[in-house]
ZAVO-806939 format. One record per residue (C-alpha): residue number from 1; residue in one letter; x, y negated, z. Coordinates in steps of 0.1 Angstrom, whole numbers, plus 5000, padded with zeros to 4 digits. Layout:
N
+-----+-----+------+------+------+
|   n | res |    X |    Y |    Z |
+-----+-----+------+------+------+
| NUM |   A |    X |    Y |    Z |
...
+-----+-----+------+------+------+
END
This chain:
256
+-----+-----+------+------+------+
|   n | res |    X |    Y |    Z |
+-----+-----+------+------+------+
|   1 |   X | 4911 | 3709 | 8039 |
|   2 |   X | 4879 | 3680 | 8027 |
|   3 |   X | 4892 | 3671 | 7989 |
|   4 |   X | 4881 | 3645 | 7981 |
|   5 |   X | 4863 | 3635 | 8008 |
|   6 |   X | 4832 | 3637 | 8000 |
|   7 |   X | 4826 | 3678 | 8016 |
|   8 |   X | 4826 | 3652 | 8049 |
|   9 |   X | 4787 | 3646 | 8039 |
|  10 |   X | 4786 | 3689 | 8041 |
|  11 |   X | 4784 | 3712 | 8074 |
|  12 |   X | 4775 | 3706 | 8109 |
|  13 |   X | 4780 | 3666 | 8098 |
|  14 |   X | 4757 | 3665 | 8074 |
|  15 |   X | 4728 | 3643 | 8093 |
|  16 |   X | 4751 | 3622 | 8115 |
|  17 |   X | 4767 | 3606 | 8081 |
|  18 |   X | 4731 | 3603 | 8068 |
|  19 |   X | 4723 | 3585 | 8102 |
|  20 |   X | 4754 | 3561 | 8098 |
|  21 |   X | 4747 | 3558 | 8067 |
|  22 |   X | 4714 | 3547 | 8062 |
|  23 |   X | 4717 | 3529 | 8098 |
|  24 |   X | 4724 | 3485 | 8093 |
|  25 |   X | 4739 | 3463 | 8123 |
|  26 |   X | 4715 | 3446 | 8145 |
|  27 |   X | 4717 | 3410 | 8163 |
|  28 |   X | 4720 | 3426 | 8192 |
|  29 |   X | 4752 | 3450 | 8189 |
|  30 |   X | 4762 | 3433 | 8158 |
|  31 |   X | 4794 | 3405 | 8161 |
|  32 |   X | 4795 | 3407 | 8211 |
|  33 |   X | 4831 | 3394 | 8203 |
|  34 |   X | 4816 | 3363 | 8182 |
|  35 |   X | 4778 | 3353 | 8209 |
|  36 |   X | 4808 | 3352 | 8239 |
|  37 |   X | 4827 | 3323 | 8217 |
|  38 |   X | 4790 | 3305 | 8205 |
|  39 |   X | 4786 | 3307 | 8246 |
|  40 |   X | 4819 | 3295 | 8258 |
|  41 |   X | 4814 | 3265 | 8229 |
|  42 |   X | 4781 | 3258 | 8240 |
|  43 |   X | 4789 | 3249 | 8273 |
|  44 |   X | 4759 | 3251 | 8289 |
|  45 |   X | 4752 | 3249 | 8325 |
|  46 |   X | 4782 | 3242 | 8357 |
|  47 |   X | 4817 | 3250 | 8354 |
|  48 |   X | 4840 | 3264 | 8391 |
|  49 |   X | 4872 | 3269 | 8383 |
|  50 |   X | 4890 | 3299 | 8401 |
|  51 |   X | 4913 | 3320 | 8395 |
|  52 |   X | 4907 | 3354 | 8411 |
|  53 |   X | 4889 | 3372 | 8377 |
|  54 |   X | 4929 | 3367 | 8368 |
|  55 |   X | 4946 | 3381 | 8403 |
|  56 |   X | 4926 | 3413 | 8399 |
|  57 |   X | 4936 | 3420 | 8367 |
|  58 |   X | 4977 | 3414 | 8375 |
|  59 |   X | 4970 | 3433 | 8408 |
|  60 |   X | 4960 | 3461 | 8389 |
|  61 |   X | 4993 | 3457 | 8367 |
|  62 |   X | 5010 | 3459 | 8392 |
|  63 |   X | 4996 | 3489 | 8411 |
|  64 |   X | 5003 | 3513 | 8373 |
|  65 |   X | 5036 | 3491 | 8374 |
|  66 |   X | 5045 | 3507 | 8408 |
|  67 |   X | 5024 | 3541 | 8400 |
|  68 |   X | 5052 | 3541 | 8366 |
|  69 |   X | 5078 | 3539 | 8391 |
|  70 |   X | 5069 | 3565 | 8411 |
|  71 |   X | 5070 | 3591 | 8381 |
|  72 |   X | 5109 | 3585 | 8382 |
|  73 |   X | 5126 | 3620 | 8373 |
|  74 |   X | 5154 | 3624 | 8374 |
|  75 |   X | 5158 | 3595 | 8405 |
|  76 |   X | 5182 | 3571 | 8398 |
|  77 |   X | 5185 | 3572 | 8356 |
|  78 |   X | 5168 | 3538 | 8342 |
|  79 |   X | 5147 | 3547 | 8316 |
|  80 |   X | 5115 | 3577 | 8312 |
|  81 |   X | 5083 | 3589 | 8302 |
|  82 |   X | 5054 | 3574 | 8324 |
|  83 |   X | 5017 | 3583 | 8324 |
|  84 |   X | 5008 | 3547 | 8344 |
|  85 |   X | 5032 | 3527 | 8314 |
|  86 |   X | 5006 | 3522 | 8286 |
|  87 |   X | 4973 | 3516 | 8310 |
|  88 |   X | 5003 | 3489 | 8328 |
|  89 |   X | 5010 | 3476 | 8290 |
|  90 |   X | 4972 | 3468 | 8291 |
|  91 |   X | 4962 | 3456 | 8316 |
|  92 |   X | 4992 | 3434 | 8323 |
|  93 |   X | 4990 | 3419 | 8281 |
|  94 |   X | 4946 | 3410 | 8297 |
|  95 |   X | 4958 | 3395 | 8322 |
|  96 |   X | 4979 | 3372 | 8302 |
|  97 |   X | 4954 | 3368 | 8280 |
|  98 |   X | 4926 | 3354 | 8311 |
|  99 |   X | 4954 | 3330 | 8316 |
| 100 |   X | 4952 | 3314 | 8284 |
| 101 |   X | 4912 | 3317 | 8283 |
| 102 |   X | 4910 | 3300 | 8313 |
| 103 |   X | 4937 | 3272 | 8305 |
| 104 |   X | 4915 | 3272 | 8269 |
| 105 |   X | 4881 | 3271 | 8285 |
| 106 |   X | 4892 | 3246 | 8311 |
| 107 |   X | 4906 | 3222 | 8279 |
| 108 |   X | 4871 | 3220 | 8263 |
| 109 |   X | 4853 | 3215 | 8295 |
| 110 |   X | 4873 | 3183 | 8304 |
| 111 |   X | 4880 | 3177 | 8267 |
| 112 |   X | 4863 | 3194 | 8236 |
| 113 |   X | 4882 | 3179 | 8200 |
| 114 |   X | 4875 | 3197 | 8169 |
| 115 |   X | 4911 | 3219 | 8171 |
| 116 |   X | 4905 | 3234 | 8206 |
| 117 |   X | 4871 | 3242 | 8192 |
| 118 |   X | 4886 | 3259 | 8163 |
| 119 |   X | 4913 | 3272 | 8184 |
| 120 |   X | 4883 | 3293 | 8204 |
| 121 |   X | 4864 | 3300 | 8172 |
| 122 |   X | 4900 | 3320 | 8157 |
| 123 |   X | 4901 | 3340 | 8193 |
| 124 |   X | 4939 | 3348 | 8183 |
| 125 |   X | 4957 | 3350 | 8211 |
| 126 |   X | 4994 | 3345 | 8191 |
| 127 |   X | 4976 | 3314 | 8189 |
| 128 |   X | 4960 | 3304 | 8225 |
| 129 |   X | 4996 | 3305 | 8229 |
| 130 |   X | 5012 | 3286 | 8207 |
| 131 |   X | 4994 | 3259 | 8206 |
| 132 |   X | 4968 | 3254 | 8236 |
| 133 |   X | 5000 | 3230 | 8250 |
| 134 |   X | 5003 | 3213 | 8224 |
| 135 |   X | 4966 | 3205 | 8217 |
| 136 |   X | 4962 | 3195 | 8254 |
| 137 |   X | 4996 | 3172 | 8257 |
| 138 |   X | 5007 | 3168 | 8223 |
| 139 |   X | 5039 | 3178 | 8212 |
| 140 |   X | 5055 | 3203 | 8192 |
| 141 |   X | 5036 | 3243 | 8195 |
| 142 |   X | 5060 | 3266 | 8218 |
| 143 |   X | 5071 | 3300 | 8208 |
| 144 |   X | 5080 | 3333 | 8213 |
| 145 |   X | 5093 | 3363 | 8196 |
| 146 |   X | 5089 | 3387 | 8229 |
| 147 |   X | 5053 | 3375 | 8229 |
| 148 |   X | 5046 | 3386 | 8201 |
| 149 |   X | 5062 | 3420 | 8197 |
| 150 |   X | 5040 | 3427 | 8228 |
| 151 |   X | 5009 | 3416 | 8211 |
| 152 |   X | 5019 | 3447 | 8181 |
| 153 |   X | 5026 | 3470 | 8212 |
| 154 |   X | 4993 | 3463 | 8229 |
| 155 |   X | 4973 | 3464 | 8196 |
| 156 |   X | 4996 | 3501 | 8195 |
| 157 |   X | 4976 | 3514 | 8223 |
| 158 |   X | 4948 | 3499 | 8229 |
| 159 |   X | 4939 | 3503 | 8189 |
| 160 |   X | 4957 | 3539 | 8190 |
| 161 |   X | 4957 | 3566 | 8165 |
| 162 |   X | 4975 | 3593 | 8161 |
| 163 |   X | 5010 | 3589 | 8141 |
| 164 |   X | 5021 | 3615 | 8118 |
| 165 |   X | 5059 | 3625 | 8129 |
| 166 |   X | 5082 | 3630 | 8098 |
| 167 |   X | 5079 | 3600 | 8078 |
| 168 |   X | 5090 | 3559 | 8081 |
| 169 |   X | 5057 | 3546 | 8064 |
| 170 |   X | 5040 | 3559 | 8094 |
| 171 |   X | 5062 | 3541 | 8119 |
| 172 |   X | 5053 | 3500 | 8120 |
| 173 |   X | 5082 | 3473 | 8110 |
| 174 |   X | 5085 | 3455 | 8143 |
| 175 |   X | 5098 | 3490 | 8159 |
| 176 |   X | 5131 | 3479 | 8151 |
| 177 |   X | 5134 | 3451 | 8172 |
| 178 |   X | 5120 | 3474 | 8205 |
| 179 |   X | 5148 | 3499 | 8196 |
| 180 |   X | 5172 | 3468 | 8199 |
| 181 |   X | 5158 | 3457 | 8233 |
| 182 |   X | 5171 | 3493 | 8246 |
| 183 |   X | 5135 | 3492 | 8260 |
| 184 |   X | 5123 | 3531 | 8241 |
| 185 |   X | 5131 | 3564 | 8260 |
| 186 |   X | 5156 | 3586 | 8242 |
| 187 |   X | 5164 | 3619 | 8242 |
| 188 |   X | 5206 | 3627 | 8254 |
| 189 |   X | 5229 | 3616 | 8216 |
| 190 |   X | 5235 | 3657 | 8216 |
| 191 |   X | 5199 | 3666 | 8204 |
| 192 |   X | 5195 | 3662 | 8173 |
| 193 |   X | 5156 | 3649 | 8167 |
| 194 |   X | 5140 | 3625 | 8192 |
| 195 |   X | 5107 | 3623 | 8204 |
| 196 |   X | 5083 | 3602 | 8181 |
| 197 |   X | 5064 | 3569 | 8188 |
| 198 |   X | 5032 | 3574 | 8202 |
| 199 |   X | 5059 | 3594 | 8224 |
| 200 |   X | 5078 | 3561 | 8228 |
| 201 |   X | 5050 | 3540 | 8243 |
| 202 |   X | 5052 | 3559 | 8273 |
| 203 |   X | 5087 | 3547 | 8279 |
| 204 |   X | 5089 | 3534 | 8313 |
| 205 |   X | 5115 | 3505 | 8294 |
| 206 |   X | 5090 | 3490 | 8274 |
| 207 |   X | 5060 | 3491 | 8305 |
| 208 |   X | 5086 | 3468 | 8326 |
| 209 |   X | 5102 | 3451 | 8297 |
| 210 |   X | 5065 | 3436 | 8295 |
| 211 |   X | 5054 | 3428 | 8326 |
| 212 |   X | 5085 | 3407 | 8320 |
| 213 |   X | 5075 | 3393 | 8289 |
| 214 |   X | 5043 | 3381 | 8307 |
| 215 |   X | 5053 | 3365 | 8332 |
| 216 |   X | 5084 | 3343 | 8316 |
| 217 |   X | 5057 | 3334 | 8290 |
| 218 |   X | 5030 | 3322 | 8315 |
| 219 |   X | 5056 | 3305 | 8337 |
| 220 |   X | 5072 | 3287 | 8299 |
| 221 |   X | 5036 | 3282 | 8297 |
| 222 |   X | 5028 | 3263 | 8326 |
| 223 |   X | 5059 | 3249 | 8325 |
| 224 |   X | 5054 | 3227 | 8294 |
| 225 |   X | 5021 | 3214 | 8300 |
| 226 |   X | 5034 | 3199 | 8337 |
| 227 |   X | 5062 | 3189 | 8320 |
| 228 |   X | 5044 | 3171 | 8296 |
| 229 |   X | 5012 | 3158 | 8311 |
| 230 |   X | 5002 | 3122 | 8312 |
| 231 |   X | 4964 | 3113 | 8311 |
| 232 |   X | 4954 | 3117 | 8344 |
| 233 |   X | 4918 | 3137 | 8335 |
| 234 |   X | 4944 | 3170 | 8326 |
| 235 |   X | 4962 | 3162 | 8364 |
| 236 |   X | 4937 | 3194 | 8380 |
| 237 |   X | 4940 | 3218 | 8348 |
| 238 |   X | 4980 | 3212 | 8348 |
| 239 |   X | 4981 | 3222 | 8388 |
| 240 |   X | 4956 | 3249 | 8380 |
| 241 |   X | 4980 | 3263 | 8348 |
| 242 |   X | 5009 | 3261 | 8373 |
| 243 |   X | 4989 | 3287 | 8406 |
| 244 |   X | 4977 | 3310 | 8378 |
| 245 |   X | 5010 | 3311 | 8360 |
| 246 |   X | 5026 | 3318 | 8396 |
| 247 |   X | 4997 | 3346 | 8403 |
| 248 |   X | 5012 | 3360 | 8372 |
| 249 |   X | 5049 | 3354 | 8386 |
| 250 |   X | 5043 | 3380 | 8414 |
| 251 |   X | 5035 | 3410 | 8386 |
| 252 |   X | 5069 | 3427 | 8390 |
| 253 |   X | 5075 | 3417 | 8427 |
| 254 |   X | 5068 | 3457 | 8435 |
| 255 |   X | 5090 | 3468 | 8409 |
| 256 |   X | 5129 | 3473 | 8413 |
+-----+-----+------+------+------+
END
């Protein structure tokens, strides 16, 4: 309808597009995430560790998973579509990143190194999971294919755009890994056309897999740190990591 795209400047969008074309980023509205990372690295003021914020995210994710479970239709079915599933995935993944960021923050507070500062500056979810235990206590980085897959799912939801149906090019490559895990709701084999990928994001099986992935990854992360700690200055950090992982492990307690 809009051909080469030039026509977008006309009609009801003309004044809006003209305004946006002239608008320039300001110090106030540009780079909010970068500003927060800089605040973390400056480390000014006092710091008291506490996991109440993490606990709130864990409980929120647990409530959303329980709400998703209550949508089971018909009774006894293994997988189904849930309105609460996507938000449960986002909440569970956010709880896990809060856990990682608490650990990074405390690590910087105890022993600021160039490697930890670089990790905070890059602010990569996957890199924080993989590299933090090694940077804090030595040894090799850890890995988890499921954590990387969960990060893709979370981004698909948080940065949502509708995907067109009927073309393989619109399906993410990593979707095949989820298919193999049998966590996506699928219409019965006798139906010739299945539902689209966007609808499958509402799969209850995907939400519970995400919750289990968070719990498993948090326990793996904590176990590596607690096992490797030799420096007494890191004793309290290891204790806090273990407690926070225990909090995350309650995520699936109310889910059948």
